[in-house]
The first five atom37 places (N, CA, C, CB, O) and aatype in JSON, in Angstrom:
{
  "aatype": [12, 2, 2, 0, 1, 6, 11, 10, 15, 10, 7, 0, 2, 9, 1, 19, 0, 1, 6, 5, 5, 7, 9, 15, 5, 1, 1, 13, 0, 10, 12, 16, 7, 16, 15, 1, 15, 18, 10, 17, 11, 9, 6, 15, 7, 2, 0, 3, 19, 7, 9, 6, 19, 10, 4, 1, 9, 0, 8, 0, 10, 3, 19, 3, 19, 11, 3, 10, 9, 3, 13],
  "atom_mask": [
    [1, 1, 1, 1, 1],
    [1, 1, 1, 1, 1],
    [1, 1, 1, 1, 1],
    [1, 1, 1, 1, 1],
    [1, 1, 1, 1, 1],
    [1, 1, 1, 1, 1],
    [1, 1, 1, 1, 1],
    [1, 1, 1, 1, 1],
    [1, 1, 1, 1, 1],
    [1, 1, 1, 1, 1],
    [1, 1, 1, 0, 1],
    [1, 1, 1, 1, 1],
    [1, 1, 1, 1, 1],
    [1, 1, 1, 1, 1],
    [1, 1, 1, 1, 1],
    [1, 1, 1, 1, 1],
    [1, 1, 1, 1, 1],
    [1, 1, 1, 1, 1],
    [1, 1, 1, 1, 1],
    [1, 1, 1, 1, 1],
    [1, 1, 1, 1, 1],
    [1, 1, 1, 0, 1],
    [1, 1, 1, 1, 1],
    [1, 1, 1, 1, 1],
    [1, 1, 1, 1, 1],
    [1, 1, 1, 1, 1],
    [1, 1, 1, 1, 1],
    [1, 1, 1, 1, 1],
    [1, 1, 1, 1, 1],
    [1, 1, 1, 1, 1],
    [1, 1, 1, 1, 1],
    [1, 1, 1, 1, 1],
    [1, 1, 1, 0, 1],
    [1, 1, 1, 1, 1],
    [1, 1, 1, 1, 1],
    [1, 1, 1, 1, 1],
    [1, 1, 1, 1, 1],
    [1, 1, 1, 1, 1],
    [1, 1, 1, 1, 1],
    [1, 1, 1, 1, 1],
    [1, 1, 1, 1, 1],
    [1, 1, 1, 1, 1],
    [1, 1, 1, 1, 1],
    [1, 1, 1, 1, 1],
    [1, 1, 1, 0, 1],
    [1, 1, 1, 1, 1],
    [1, 1, 1, 1, 1],
    [1, 1, 1, 1, 1],
    [1, 1, 1, 1, 1],
    [1, 1, 1, 0, 1],
    [1, 1, 1, 1, 1],
    [1, 1, 1, 1, 1],
    [1, 1, 1, 1, 1],
    [1, 1, 1, 1, 1],
    [1, 1, 1, 1, 1],
    [1, 1, 1, 1, 1],
    [1, 1, 1, 1, 1],
    [1, 1, 1, 1, 1],
    [1, 1, 1, 1, 1],
    [1, 1, 1, 1, 1],
    [1, 1, 1, 1, 1],
    [1, 1, 1, 1, 1],
    [1, 1, 1, 1, 1],
    [1, 1, 1, 1, 1],
    [1, 1, 1, 1, 1],
    [1, 1, 1, 1, 1],
    [1, 1, 1, 1, 1],
    [1, 1, 1, 1, 1],
    [1, 1, 1, 1, 1],
    [1, 1, 1, 1, 1],
    [1, 1, 1, 1, 1]
  ],
  "atom_positions": [
    [[10.4, 8.69, 38.79], [10.95, 7.34, 38.71], [12.09, 7.32, 37.71], [9.85, 6.32, 38.31], [11.95, 7.81, 36.59]],
    [[13.2, 6.77, 38.1], [14.37, 6.66, 37.22], [14.36, 5.27, 36.59], [15.7, 6.93, 38.01], [14.53, 4.26, 37.28]],
    [[14.18, 5.23, 35.3], [14.13, 3.94, 34.61], [15.23, 3.82, 33.56], [12.77, 3.74, 33.95], [15.05, 3.19, 32.52]],
    [[16.37, 4.44, 33.84], [17.48, 4.45, 32.89], [17.96, 3.04, 32.55], [18.64, 5.27, 33.44], [18.25, 2.74, 31.39]],
    [[18.03, 2.18, 33.55], [18.52, 0.81, 33.32], [17.58, 0.06, 32.38], [18.66, 0.05, 34.66], [18.03, -0.67, 31.49]],
    [[16.28, 0.23, 32.58], [15.3, -0.44, 31.73], [15.34, 0.08, 30.31], [13.91, -0.27, 32.31], [15.22, -0.7, 29.36]],
    [[15.51, 1.39, 30.14], [15.59, 1.97, 28.79], [16.84, 1.48, 28.08], [15.58, 3.51, 28.86], [16.8, 1.22, 26.88]],
    [[17.95, 1.36, 28.8], [19.18, 0.84, 28.19], [19.0, -0.61, 27.75], [20.36, 0.95, 29.18], [19.44, -1.0, 26.67]],
    [[18.36, -1.4, 28.59], [18.13, -2.81, 28.28], [17.22, -2.97, 27.06], [17.52, -3.53, 29.48], [17.51, -3.74, 26.15]],
    [[16.13, -2.23, 27.05], [15.2, -2.28, 25.92], [15.91, -1.86, 24.63], [13.99, -1.38, 26.17], [15.79, -2.54, 23.61]],
    [[16.63, -0.76, 24.68], [17.34, -0.27, 23.5], [18.36, -1.27, 22.98], [0.0, 0.0, 0.0], [18.48, -1.47, 21.77]],
    [[19.08, -1.88, 23.89], [20.09, -2.87, 23.49], [19.42, -4.08, 22.84], [20.92, -3.32, 24.7], [19.91, -4.6, 21.84]],
    [[18.29, -4.52, 23.39], [17.58, -5.66, 22.82], [17.06, -5.35, 21.41], [16.41, -6.07, 23.73], [17.11, -6.19, 20.52]],
    [[16.57, -4.14, 21.23], [16.09, -3.73, 19.91], [17.25, -3.69, 18.92], [15.39, -2.34, 19.98], [17.15, -4.19, 17.8]],
    [[18.36, -3.08, 19.34], [19.53, -2.97, 18.45], [20.06, -4.35, 18.05], [20.63, -2.16, 19.13], [20.36, -4.58, 16.88]],
    [[20.17, -5.25, 19.02], [20.66, -6.6, 18.73], [19.74, -7.32, 17.74], [20.79, -7.42, 20.03], [20.21, -7.93, 16.78]],
    [[18.45, -7.24, 17.98], [17.49, -7.9, 17.07], [17.56, -7.31, 15.67], [16.05, -7.79, 17.62], [17.51, -8.03, 14.68]],
    [[17.68, -6.0, 15.59], [17.77, -5.33, 14.28], [19.05, -5.74, 13.56], [17.73, -3.79, 14.44], [19.01, -6.08, 12.38]],
    [[20.17, -5.71, 14.27], [21.45, -6.05, 13.64], [21.51, -7.52, 13.24], [22.6, -5.72, 14.59], [22.1, -7.85, 12.21]],
    [[20.92, -8.4, 14.04], [20.91, -9.83, 13.7], [20.17, -10.08, 12.39], [20.27, -10.64, 14.83], [20.46, -11.04, 11.67]],
    [[19.21, -9.21, 12.09], [18.45, -9.35, 10.86], [19.06, -8.54, 9.71], [17.01, -8.91, 11.09], [18.53, -8.53, 8.6]],
    [[20.17, -7.87, 9.98], [20.86, -7.11, 8.94], [20.09, -5.88, 8.47], [0.0, 0.0, 0.0], [20.2, -5.48, 7.31]],
    [[19.32, -5.29, 9.36], [18.51, -4.12, 9.01], [19.24, -2.86, 9.45], [17.1, -4.18, 9.66], [19.61, -2.73, 10.61]],
    [[19.44, -1.94, 8.52], [20.08, -0.67, 8.87], [19.1, 0.2, 9.65], [20.57, 0.08, 7.59], [17.89, -0.01, 9.6]],
    [[19.64, 1.18, 10.38], [18.76, 2.1, 11.1], [17.88, 2.87, 10.13], [19.59, 3.08, 11.96], [16.71, 3.14, 10.43]],
    [[18.41, 3.23, 9.01], [17.62, 3.98, 8.03], [16.42, 3.15, 7.54], [18.51, 4.39, 6.83], [15.29, 3.64, 7.51]],
    [[16.69, 1.92, 7.17], [15.6, 1.04, 6.72], [14.61, 0.77, 7.85], [16.17, -0.29, 6.17], [13.4, 0.74, 7.64]],
    [[15.14, 0.57, 9.04], [14.29, 0.3, 10.2], [13.38, 1.5, 10.49], [15.15, -0.02, 11.43], [12.22, 1.31, 10.86]],
    [[13.89, 2.69, 10.32], [13.06, 3.89, 10.51], [11.9, 3.89, 9.53], [13.91, 5.17, 10.33], [10.77, 4.21, 9.9]],
    [[12.18, 3.53, 8.29], [11.11, 3.46, 7.3], [10.1, 2.36, 7.65], [11.7, 3.21, 5.91], [8.9, 2.54, 7.48]],
    [[10.6, 1.24, 8.13], [9.73, 0.11, 8.48], [8.81, 0.44, 9.66], [10.57, -1.11, 8.81], [7.69, -0.06, 9.73]],
    [[9.29, 1.27, 10.57], [8.53, 1.56, 11.78], [7.8, 2.9, 11.74], [9.46, 1.53, 12.96], [7.04, 3.23, 12.66]],
    [[8.03, 3.68, 10.69], [7.38, 4.98, 10.59], [7.89, 5.99, 11.6], [0.0, 0.0, 0.0], [7.14, 6.87, 12.02]],
    [[9.14, 5.86, 11.98], [9.77, 6.8, 12.91], [11.02, 7.38, 12.27], [10.12, 6.1, 14.25], [11.43, 6.96, 11.19]],
    [[11.62, 8.34, 12.93], [12.84, 8.92, 12.39], [14.05, 8.11, 12.83], [12.99, 10.39, 12.83], [14.03, 7.42, 13.85]],
    [[15.09, 8.2, 12.04], [16.33, 7.5, 12.37], [16.9, 8.02, 13.69], [17.36, 7.67, 11.23], [17.42, 7.25, 14.5]],
    [[16.81, 9.34, 13.91], [17.36, 9.92, 15.13], [16.58, 9.42, 16.36], [17.33, 11.46, 15.07], [17.18, 9.19, 17.41]],
    [[15.27, 9.26, 16.24], [14.48, 8.74, 17.35], [14.86, 7.3, 17.64], [12.98, 8.85, 17.05], [14.99, 6.91, 18.8]],
    [[15.04, 6.5, 16.6], [15.46, 5.11, 16.8], [16.83, 5.04, 17.45], [15.48, 4.36, 15.47], [17.07, 4.19, 18.3]],
    [[17.73, 5.94, 17.05], [19.06, 5.97, 17.67], [18.91, 6.26, 19.16], [19.97, 7.03, 17.0], [19.57, 5.63, 19.98]],
    [[18.05, 7.21, 19.51], [17.83, 7.54, 20.92], [17.23, 6.36, 21.69], [16.9, 8.76, 21.05], [17.6, 6.1, 22.83]],
    [[16.32, 5.64, 21.05], [15.73, 4.46, 21.69], [16.81, 3.41, 21.91], [14.57, 3.88, 20.82], [16.95, 2.87, 23.01]],
    [[17.58, 3.12, 20.87], [18.59, 2.07, 20.96], [19.7, 2.42, 21.94], [19.19, 1.81, 19.59], [20.33, 1.52, 22.51]],
    [[19.95, 3.7, 22.15], [20.99, 4.11, 23.1], [20.43, 4.33, 24.51], [21.67, 5.38, 22.61], [21.17, 4.69, 25.42]],
    [[19.13, 4.11, 24.68], [18.52, 4.23, 26.0], [18.23, 5.66, 26.42], [0.0, 0.0, 0.0], [18.07, 5.93, 27.6]],
    [[18.15, 6.57, 25.46], [17.96, 7.99, 25.76], [16.57, 8.51, 25.43], [18.96, 8.8, 25.03], [16.35, 9.72, 25.45]],
    [[15.63, 7.63, 25.14], [14.28, 8.07, 24.79], [13.25, 7.19, 25.46], [14.08, 8.06, 23.26], [13.45, 5.99, 25.63]],
    [[12.16, 7.81, 25.85], [11.01, 7.04, 26.32], [10.3, 6.49, 25.09], [10.05, 7.92, 27.2], [10.26, 7.13, 24.04]],
    [[9.74, 5.3, 25.24], [9.08, 4.64, 24.11], [7.64, 4.35, 24.5], [9.82, 3.33, 23.71], [7.37, 3.69, 25.5]],
    [[6.72, 4.86, 23.7], [5.31, 4.57, 23.92], [4.96, 3.19, 23.39], [0.0, 0.0, 0.0], [5.69, 2.62, 22.59]],
    [[3.85, 2.68, 23.85], [3.43, 1.33, 23.46], [3.18, 1.23, 21.97], [2.17, 0.93, 24.22], [3.47, 0.19, 21.37]],
    [[2.66, 2.28, 21.35], [2.4, 2.22, 19.9], [3.7, 2.03, 19.13], [1.68, 3.51, 19.42], [3.77, 1.2, 18.23]],
    [[4.71, 2.81, 19.47], [6.01, 2.69, 18.78], [6.63, 1.34, 19.09], [6.97, 3.84, 19.19], [7.19, 0.7, 18.2]],
    [[6.55, 0.91, 20.34], [7.12, -0.37, 20.71], [6.47, -1.51, 19.92], [6.96, -0.61, 22.22], [7.15, -2.44, 19.5]],
    [[5.17, -1.44, 19.73], [4.47, -2.45, 18.94], [4.92, -2.41, 17.48], [2.95, -2.24, 19.03], [5.09, -3.46, 16.86]],
    [[5.11, -1.21, 16.92], [5.58, -1.11, 15.53], [6.99, -1.67, 15.39], [5.55, 0.35, 15.05], [7.31, -2.31, 14.39]],
    [[7.83, -1.43, 16.39], [9.19, -1.96, 16.37], [9.15, -3.49, 16.41], [10.01, -1.4, 17.57], [9.82, -4.15, 15.62]],
    [[8.37, -4.04, 17.33], [8.28, -5.51, 17.44], [7.74, -6.11, 16.15], [7.38, -5.91, 18.62], [8.23, -7.13, 15.68]],
    [[6.72, -5.47, 15.57], [6.15, -5.97, 14.32], [7.2, -5.95, 13.2], [4.91, -5.12, 13.91], [7.32, -6.91, 12.44]],
    [[7.95, -4.87, 13.1], [8.98, -4.76, 12.05], [10.06, -5.82, 12.22], [9.62, -3.37, 12.07], [10.62, -6.31, 11.24]],
    [[10.35, -6.18, 13.47], [11.36, -7.2, 13.74], [10.78, -8.61, 13.75], [12.03, -6.92, 15.08], [11.51, -9.59, 13.89]],
    [[9.46, -8.71, 13.6], [8.75, -9.99, 13.62], [8.99, -10.74, 14.92], [9.19, -10.86, 12.43], [9.25, -11.95, 14.93]],
    [[8.9, -10.0, 16.03], [9.01, -10.59, 17.36], [7.85, -10.08, 18.21], [10.39, -10.24, 18.03], [7.17, -9.13, 17.84]],
    [[7.64, -10.72, 19.34], [6.65, -10.24, 20.3], [7.27, -9.13, 21.13], [6.14, -11.39, 21.2], [8.48, -9.13, 21.35]],
    [[6.47, -8.21, 21.59], [6.96, -7.13, 22.45], [7.69, -7.71, 23.65], [5.81, -6.21, 22.92], [8.73, -7.19, 24.06]],
    [[7.14, -8.77, 24.22], [7.76, -9.38, 25.41], [9.18, -9.87, 25.14], [6.9, -10.54, 25.91], [9.98, -9.99, 26.07]],
    [[9.49, -10.15, 23.89], [10.84, -10.6, 23.55], [11.87, -9.47, 23.61], [10.85, -11.23, 22.18], [13.07, -9.72, 23.69]],
    [[11.39, -8.24, 23.58], [12.28, -7.09, 23.64], [12.48, -6.58, 25.06], [11.73, -5.97, 22.78], [13.4, -5.8, 25.33]],
    [[11.62, -7.04, 25.97], [11.67, -6.57, 27.36], [12.13, -7.71, 28.24], [10.28, -6.04, 27.83], [11.49, -8.77, 28.28]],
    [[13.22, -7.52, 28.94], [13.73, -8.58, 29.83], [13.98, -8.06, 31.23], [15.03, -9.19, 29.27], [14.91, -8.49, 31.91]],
    [[13.14, -7.13, 31.66], [13.28, -6.61, 33.02], [11.97, -6.68, 33.75], [13.8, -5.17, 33.01], [11.88, -6.29, 34.91]]
  ]
}
């Protein structure tokens, strides 16, 4: 299954939410317990994201997971 469009959409939504809150990728990596390079891959749509990481990202951004997914 090719889900490139969905990964791009999810990554863009995460990046927009992070930037709106003025959070750097470095700080966001610390907040989510992931590496900066992995977050960059997620935000650019080049990484698969498991539910555990997605939940940590939503929690760090103080949003619901459903707010990050619009597909």
